Backbone atoms as SQL, in Angstrom:
CREATE TABLE atoms (id INTEGER PRIMARY KEY, chain TEXT, resi INTEGER, resn TEXT, atom TEXT, x REAL, y REAL, z REAL);
INSERT INTO atoms VALUES
  (1, 'A', 1, 'MET', 'N', 5.616, -17.082, -36.876),
  (2, 'A', 1, 'MET', 'CA', 5.591, -16.223, -35.707),
  (3, 'A', 1, 'MET', 'C', 4.161, -16.142, -35.199),
  (4, 'A', 2, 'THR', 'N', 4.004, -16.251, -33.894),
  (5, 'A', 2, 'THR', 'CA', 2.692, -16.171, -33.264),
  (6, 'A', 2, 'THR', 'C', 2.407, -14.739, -32.849),
  (7, 'A', 3, 'VAL', 'N', 1.243, -14.257, -33.187),
  (8, 'A', 3, 'VAL', 'CA', 0.827, -12.919, -32.805),
  (9, 'A', 3, 'VAL', 'C', -0.098, -13.036, -31.592),
  (10, 'A', 4, 'HIS', 'N', 0.248, -12.318, -30.546),
  (11, 'A', 4, 'HIS', 'CA', -0.569, -12.320, -29.339),
  (12, 'A', 4, 'HIS', 'C', -1.406, -11.058, -29.326),
  (13, 'A', 5, 'GLU', 'N', -2.657, -11.193, -29.008),
  (14, 'A', 5, 'GLU', 'CA', -3.539, -10.030, -28.927),
  (15, 'A', 5, 'GLU', 'C', -3.958, -9.820, -27.479),
  (16, 'A', 6, 'LEU', 'N', -3.939, -8.567, -27.073),
  (17, 'A', 6, 'LEU', 'CA', -4.358, -8.193, -25.724),
  (18, 'A', 6, 'LEU', 'C', -5.558, -7.270, -25.812),
  (19, 'A', 7, 'SER', 'N', -6.432, -7.417, -24.854),
  (20, 'A', 7, 'SER', 'CA', -7.515, -6.441, -24.766),
  (21, 'A', 7, 'SER', 'C', -6.934, -5.164, -24.168),
  (22, 'A', 8, 'ARG', 'N', -7.647, -4.079, -24.281),
  (23, 'A', 8, 'ARG', 'CA', -7.172, -2.829, -23.664),
  (24, 'A', 8, 'ARG', 'C', -7.035, -2.991, -22.161),
  (25, 'A', 9, 'ALA', 'N', -7.975, -3.681, -21.562),
  (26, 'A', 9, 'ALA', 'CA', -7.930, -3.879, -20.107),
  (27, 'A', 9, 'ALA', 'C', -6.691, -4.671, -19.703),
  (28, 'A', 10, 'ASP', 'N', -6.357, -5.727, -20.460),
  (29, 'A', 10, 'ASP', 'CA', -5.159, -6.510, -20.150),
  (30, 'A', 10, 'ASP', 'C', -3.895, -5.694, -20.360),
  (31, 'A', 11, 'ALA', 'N', -3.832, -4.930, -21.431),
  (32, 'A', 11, 'ALA', 'CA', -2.665, -4.087, -21.697),
  (33, 'A', 11, 'ALA', 'C', -2.494, -3.044, -20.591),
  (34, 'A', 12, 'ARG', 'N', -3.591, -2.462, -20.169),
  (35, 'A', 12, 'ARG', 'CA', -3.546, -1.467, -19.092),
  (36, 'A', 12, 'ARG', 'C', -3.071, -2.113, -17.788),
  (37, 'A', 13, 'ARG', 'N', -3.580, -3.305, -17.481),
  (38, 'A', 13, 'ARG', 'CA', -3.207, -4.016, -16.262),
  (39, 'A', 13, 'ARG', 'C', -1.708, -4.328, -16.268),
  (40, 'A', 14, 'ILE', 'N', -1.187, -4.783, -17.398),
  (41, 'A', 14, 'ILE', 'CA', 0.233, -5.097, -17.508),
  (42, 'A', 14, 'ILE', 'C', 1.075, -3.834, -17.335),
  (43, 'A', 15, 'ALA', 'N', 0.672, -2.746, -17.964),
  (44, 'A', 15, 'ALA', 'CA', 1.420, -1.487, -17.858),
  (45, 'A', 15, 'ALA', 'C', 1.433, -0.964, -16.426),
  (46, 'A', 16, 'VAL', 'N', 0.301, -1.025, -15.753),
  (47, 'A', 16, 'VAL', 'CA', 0.210, -0.551, -14.367),
  (48, 'A', 16, 'VAL', 'C', 1.114, -1.386, -13.466),
  (49, 'A', 17, 'ARG', 'N', 1.083, -2.699, -13.615),
  (50, 'A', 17, 'ARG', 'CA', 1.943, -3.563, -12.797),
  (51, 'A', 17, 'ARG', 'C', 3.422, -3.339, -13.093),
  (52, 'A', 18, 'ALA', 'N', 3.773, -3.171, -14.365),
  (53, 'A', 18, 'ALA', 'CA', 5.177, -2.970, -14.735),
  (54, 'A', 18, 'ALA', 'C', 5.735, -1.679, -14.148),
  (55, 'A', 19, 'GLN', 'N', 4.873, -0.689, -13.961),
  (56, 'A', 19, 'GLN', 'CA', 5.311, 0.584, -13.390),
  (57, 'A', 19, 'GLN', 'C', 5.169, 0.614, -11.869),
  (58, 'A', 20, 'LEU', 'N', 4.861, -0.552, -11.292),
  (59, 'A', 20, 'LEU', 'CA', 4.733, -0.713, -9.836),
  (60, 'A', 20, 'LEU', 'C', 3.628, 0.161, -9.251),
  (61, 'A', 21, 'LEU', 'N', 2.555, 0.349, -9.999),
  (62, 'A', 21, 'LEU', 'CA', 1.442, 1.173, -9.526),
  (63, 'A', 21, 'LEU', 'C', 0.223, 0.326, -9.170),
  (64, 'A', 22, 'GLY', 'N', 0.406, -0.983, -9.045),
  (65, 'A', 22, 'GLY', 'CA', -0.685, -1.888, -8.708),
  (66, 'A', 22, 'GLY', 'C', -0.951, -1.899, -7.218),
  (67, 'A', 23, 'SER', 'N', -1.730, -2.853, -6.779),
  (68, 'A', 23, 'SER', 'CA', -2.140, -2.918, -5.379),
  (69, 'A', 23, 'SER', 'C', -1.007, -3.324, -4.442),
  (70, 'A', 24, 'SER', 'N', -0.091, -4.179, -4.891),
  (71, 'A', 24, 'SER', 'CA', 1.018, -4.565, -4.009),
  (72, 'A', 24, 'SER', 'C', 2.203, -3.635, -4.265),
  (73, 'A', 25, 'ARG', 'N', 2.593, -2.934, -3.232),
  (74, 'A', 25, 'ARG', 'CA', 3.671, -1.955, -3.353),
  (75, 'A', 25, 'ARG', 'C', 4.993, -2.544, -2.897),
  (76, 'A', 26, 'PRO', 'N', 6.099, -2.140, -3.543),
  (77, 'A', 26, 'PRO', 'CA', 7.406, -2.542, -3.018),
  (78, 'A', 26, 'PRO', 'C', 7.630, -1.847, -1.680),
  (79, 'A', 27, 'THR', 'N', 8.553, -2.358, -0.910),
  (80, 'A', 27, 'THR', 'CA', 8.795, -1.769, 0.408),
  (81, 'A', 27, 'THR', 'C', 10.126, -1.032, 0.496),
  (82, 'A', 28, 'GLU', 'N', 10.974, -1.190, -0.507),
  (83, 'A', 28, 'GLU', 'CA', 12.303, -0.582, -0.474),
  (84, 'A', 28, 'GLU', 'C', 12.556, 0.249, -1.723),
  (85, 'A', 29, 'LEU', 'N', 13.247, 1.361, -1.557),
  (86, 'A', 29, 'LEU', 'CA', 13.590, 2.248, -2.666),
  (87, 'A', 29, 'LEU', 'C', 14.433, 1.521, -3.711),
  (88, 'A', 30, 'LEU', 'N', 15.399, 0.719, -3.268),
  (89, 'A', 30, 'LEU', 'CA', 16.256, 0.025, -4.224),
  (90, 'A', 30, 'LEU', 'C', 15.471, -0.982, -5.056),
  (91, 'A', 31, 'ASP', 'N', 14.428, -1.571, -4.473),
  (92, 'A', 31, 'ASP', 'CA', 13.568, -2.480, -5.241),
  (93, 'A', 31, 'ASP', 'C', 12.862, -1.726, -6.360),
  (94, 'A', 32, 'VAL', 'N', 12.418, -0.504, -6.068),
  (95, 'A', 32, 'VAL', 'CA', 11.764, 0.330, -7.087),
  (96, 'A', 32, 'VAL', 'C', 12.749, 0.642, -8.211),
  (97, 'A', 33, 'ALA', 'N', 13.938, 1.082, -7.857),
  (98, 'A', 33, 'ALA', 'CA', 14.940, 1.441, -8.873),
  (99, 'A', 33, 'ALA', 'C', 15.329, 0.234, -9.714),
  (100, 'A', 34, 'ARG', 'N', 15.467, -0.918, -9.090),
  (101, 'A', 34, 'ARG', 'CA', 15.824, -2.123, -9.853),
  (102, 'A', 34, 'ARG', 'C', 14.711, -2.524, -10.814),
  (103, 'A', 35, 'GLN', 'N', 13.479, -2.465, -10.363),
  (104, 'A', 35, 'GLN', 'CA', 12.356, -2.875, -11.210),
  (105, 'A', 35, 'GLN', 'C', 12.142, -1.887, -12.364),
  (106, 'A', 36, 'LEU', 'N', 12.210, -0.594, -12.086),
  (107, 'A', 36, 'LEU', 'CA', 11.990, 0.409, -13.130),
  (108, 'A', 36, 'LEU', 'C', 13.222, 0.569, -14.018),
  (109, 'A', 37, 'THR', 'N', 14.369, 0.171, -13.558),
  (110, 'A', 37, 'THR', 'CA', 15.679, 0.270, -14.202),
  (111, 'A', 37, 'THR', 'C', 16.168, 1.700, -14.394),
  (112, 'A', 38, 'LEU', 'N', 15.327, 2.673, -14.137),
  (113, 'A', 38, 'LEU', 'CA', 15.730, 4.068, -14.277),
  (114, 'A', 38, 'LEU', 'C', 14.877, 4.908, -13.338),
  (115, 'A', 39, 'LEU', 'N', 15.532, 5.736, -12.564),
  (116, 'A', 39, 'LEU', 'CA', 14.847, 6.702, -11.720),
  (117, 'A', 39, 'LEU', 'C', 15.507, 8.035, -12.018),
  (118, 'A', 40, 'ARG', 'N', 14.829, 8.845, -12.806),
  (119, 'A', 40, 'ARG', 'CA', 15.401, 10.101, -13.295),
  (120, 'A', 40, 'ARG', 'C', 15.574, 11.091, -12.151),
  (121, 'A', 41, 'ILE', 'N', 16.763, 11.634, -12.046),
  (122, 'A', 41, 'ILE', 'CA', 17.061, 12.649, -11.041),
  (123, 'A', 41, 'ILE', 'C', 16.943, 14.001, -11.729),
  (124, 'A', 42, 'GLY', 'N', 15.912, 14.755, -11.363),
  (125, 'A', 42, 'GLY', 'CA', 15.691, 16.059, -11.970),
  (126, 'A', 42, 'GLY', 'C', 16.153, 17.173, -11.054),
  (127, 'A', 43, 'LEU', 'N', 16.820, 18.146, -11.619),
  (128, 'A', 43, 'LEU', 'CA', 17.310, 19.263, -10.815),
  (129, 'A', 43, 'LEU', 'C', 16.309, 20.412, -10.759),
  (130, 'A', 44, 'VAL', 'N', 15.334, 20.413, -11.667),
  (131, 'A', 44, 'VAL', 'CA', 14.312, 21.453, -11.678),
  (132, 'A', 44, 'VAL', 'C', 13.062, 20.881, -11.020),
  (133, 'A', 45, 'THR', 'N', 12.551, 21.586, -10.025),
  (134, 'A', 45, 'THR', 'CA', 11.390, 21.064, -9.311),
  (135, 'A', 45, 'THR', 'C', 10.305, 22.125, -9.213),
  (136, 'A', 46, 'ALA', 'N', 9.089, 21.730, -9.491),
  (137, 'A', 46, 'ALA', 'CA', 7.942, 22.621, -9.303),
  (138, 'A', 46, 'ALA', 'C', 7.323, 22.343, -7.935),
  (139, 'A', 47, 'ILE', 'N', 7.057, 21.075, -7.666),
  (140, 'A', 47, 'ILE', 'CA', 6.498, 20.676, -6.372),
  (141, 'A', 47, 'ILE', 'C', 7.539, 19.903, -5.583),
  (142, 'A', 48, 'ALA', 'N', 8.108, 18.916, -6.233),
  (143, 'A', 48, 'ALA', 'CA', 9.169, 18.081, -5.656),
  (144, 'A', 48, 'ALA', 'C', 9.963, 17.508, -6.822),
  (145, 'A', 49, 'PRO', 'N', 11.183, 17.084, -6.575),
  (146, 'A', 49, 'PRO', 'CA', 11.945, 16.466, -7.661),
  (147, 'A', 49, 'PRO', 'C', 11.194, 15.262, -8.226),
  (148, 'A', 50, 'SER', 'N', 11.295, 15.064, -9.536),
  (149, 'A', 50, 'SER', 'CA', 10.556, 13.967, -10.163),
  (150, 'A', 50, 'SER', 'C', 10.943, 12.623, -9.569),
  (151, 'A', 51, 'SER', 'N', 12.199, 12.450, -9.197),
  (152, 'A', 51, 'SER', 'CA', 12.616, 11.178, -8.601),
  (153, 'A', 51, 'SER', 'C', 11.884, 10.922, -7.288),
  (154, 'A', 52, 'ASP', 'N', 11.662, 11.971, -6.489),
  (155, 'A', 52, 'ASP', 'CA', 10.911, 11.806, -5.243),
  (156, 'A', 52, 'ASP', 'C', 9.444, 11.492, -5.529),
  (157, 'A', 53, 'LEU', 'N', 8.876, 12.127, -6.542),
  (158, 'A', 53, 'LEU', 'CA', 7.471, 11.858, -6.882),
  (159, 'A', 53, 'LEU', 'C', 7.281, 10.429, -7.358),
  (160, 'A', 54, 'VAL', 'N', 8.216, 9.943, -8.180),
  (161, 'A', 54, 'VAL', 'CA', 8.129, 8.567, -8.677),
  (162, 'A', 54, 'VAL', 'C', 8.272, 7.585, -7.515),
  (163, 'A', 55, 'ALA', 'N', 9.285, 7.785, -6.689),
  (164, 'A', 55, 'ALA', 'CA', 9.504, 6.872, -5.561),
  (165, 'A', 55, 'ALA', 'C', 8.324, 6.908, -4.592),
  (166, 'A', 56, 'TRP', 'N', 7.813, 8.095, -4.290),
  (167, 'A', 56, 'TRP', 'CA', 6.693, 8.193, -3.354),
  (168, 'A', 56, 'TRP', 'C', 5.439, 7.529, -3.919),
  (169, 'A', 57, 'SER', 'N', 5.204, 7.668, -5.234),
  (170, 'A', 57, 'SER', 'CA', 4.005, 7.062, -5.810),
  (171, 'A', 57, 'SER', 'C', 4.081, 5.540, -5.782),
  (172, 'A', 58, 'ARG', 'N', 5.280, 4.973, -5.720),
  (173, 'A', 58, 'ARG', 'CA', 5.425, 3.526, -5.642),
  (174, 'A', 58, 'ARG', 'C', 5.480, 3.028, -4.207),
  (175, 'A', 59, 'LEU', 'N', 6.139, 3.764, -3.328),
  (176, 'A', 59, 'LEU', 'CA', 6.353, 3.307, -1.956),
  (177, 'A', 59, 'LEU', 'C', 5.353, 3.872, -0.958),
  (178, 'A', 60, 'GLY', 'N', 4.720, 4.977, -1.297),
  (179, 'A', 60, 'GLY', 'CA', 3.766, 5.591, -0.385),
  (180, 'A', 60, 'GLY', 'C', 4.446, 6.359, 0.722),
  (181, 'A', 61, 'SER', 'N', 3.760, 6.495, 1.824),
  (182, 'A', 61, 'SER', 'CA', 4.251, 7.321, 2.925),
  (183, 'A', 61, 'SER', 'C', 5.487, 6.747, 3.611),
  (184, 'A', 62, 'SER', 'N', 5.847, 5.510, 3.299),
  (185, 'A', 62, 'SER', 'CA', 7.060, 4.944, 3.902),
  (186, 'A', 62, 'SER', 'C', 8.334, 5.491, 3.253),
  (187, 'A', 63, 'TYR', 'N', 8.189, 6.167, 2.094),
  (188, 'A', 63, 'TYR', 'CA', 9.353, 6.724, 1.403),
  (189, 'A', 63, 'TYR', 'C', 9.805, 8.018, 2.065),
  (190, 'A', 64, 'ALA', 'N', 11.110, 8.127, 2.267),
  (191, 'A', 64, 'ALA', 'CA', 11.720, 9.361, 2.774),
  (192, 'A', 64, 'ALA', 'C', 12.767, 9.814, 1.764),
  (193, 'A', 65, 'PRO', 'N', 12.708, 11.075, 1.306),
  (194, 'A', 65, 'PRO', 'CA', 13.679, 11.563, 0.317),
  (195, 'A', 65, 'PRO', 'C', 15.136, 11.365, 0.730),
  (196, 'A', 66, 'THR', 'N', 15.399, 11.306, 2.014),
  (197, 'A', 66, 'THR', 'CA', 16.780, 11.081, 2.466),
  (198, 'A', 66, 'THR', 'C', 17.295, 9.712, 2.038),
  (199, 'A', 67, 'GLU', 'N', 16.375, 8.736, 1.835),
  (200, 'A', 67, 'GLU', 'CA', 16.783, 7.412, 1.351),
  (201, 'A', 67, 'GLU', 'C', 17.462, 7.524, -0.015),
  (202, 'A', 68, 'LEU', 'N', 16.872, 8.319, -0.899),
  (203, 'A', 68, 'LEU', 'CA', 17.422, 8.489, -2.237),
  (204, 'A', 68, 'LEU', 'C', 18.755, 9.214, -2.170),
  (205, 'A', 69, 'ASP', 'N', 18.839, 10.254, -1.341),
  (206, 'A', 69, 'ASP', 'CA', 20.102, 10.974, -1.173),
  (207, 'A', 69, 'ASP', 'C', 21.204, 10.030, -0.709),
  (208, 'A', 70, 'THR', 'N', 20.891, 9.195, 0.264),
  (209, 'A', 70, 'THR', 'CA', 21.863, 8.238, 0.800),
  (210, 'A', 70, 'THR', 'C', 22.268, 7.225, -0.263),
  (211, 'A', 71, 'ALA', 'N', 21.286, 6.714, -1.015),
  (212, 'A', 71, 'ALA', 'CA', 21.578, 5.735, -2.073),
  (213, 'A', 71, 'ALA', 'C', 22.493, 6.333, -3.143),
  (214, 'A', 72, 'LEU', 'N', 22.253, 7.597, -3.492),
  (215, 'A', 72, 'LEU', 'CA', 23.091, 8.256, -4.495),
  (216, 'A', 72, 'LEU', 'C', 24.507, 8.479, -3.968),
  (217, 'A', 73, 'GLU', 'N', 24.604, 8.906, -2.719),
  (218, 'A', 73, 'GLU', 'CA', 25.915, 9.168, -2.127),
  (219, 'A', 73, 'GLU', 'C', 26.751, 7.908, -2.019),
  (220, 'A', 74, 'THR', 'N', 26.107, 6.786, -1.712),
  (221, 'A', 74, 'THR', 'CA', 26.840, 5.532, -1.541),
  (222, 'A', 74, 'THR', 'C', 26.988, 4.761, -2.839),
  (223, 'A', 75, 'GLY', 'N', 26.348, 5.246, -3.903),
  (224, 'A', 75, 'GLY', 'CA', 26.470, 4.573, -5.196),
  (225, 'A', 75, 'GLY', 'C', 25.627, 3.320, -5.329),
  (226, 'A', 76, 'ARG', 'N', 24.660, 3.151, -4.465),
  (227, 'A', 76, 'ARG', 'CA', 23.796, 1.968, -4.517),
  (228, 'A', 76, 'ARG', 'C', 22.754, 2.142, -5.571);
């Protein structure tokens, strides 16, 4: 078995990209959900629902919470 070693910087870079927090942002909510494989829908909110915070941090100002509501209603 081959053991691969990563520097901290490489591990951090991979983690940031895997969470879609790198420089290139997805443009669609469904792309975010597919890549992350899970978008937790929280019913308790302090500032905003966690699902909206996650989607907004990946999509930026182009994200509208109504997109998520519509996706949930249609089962997408």
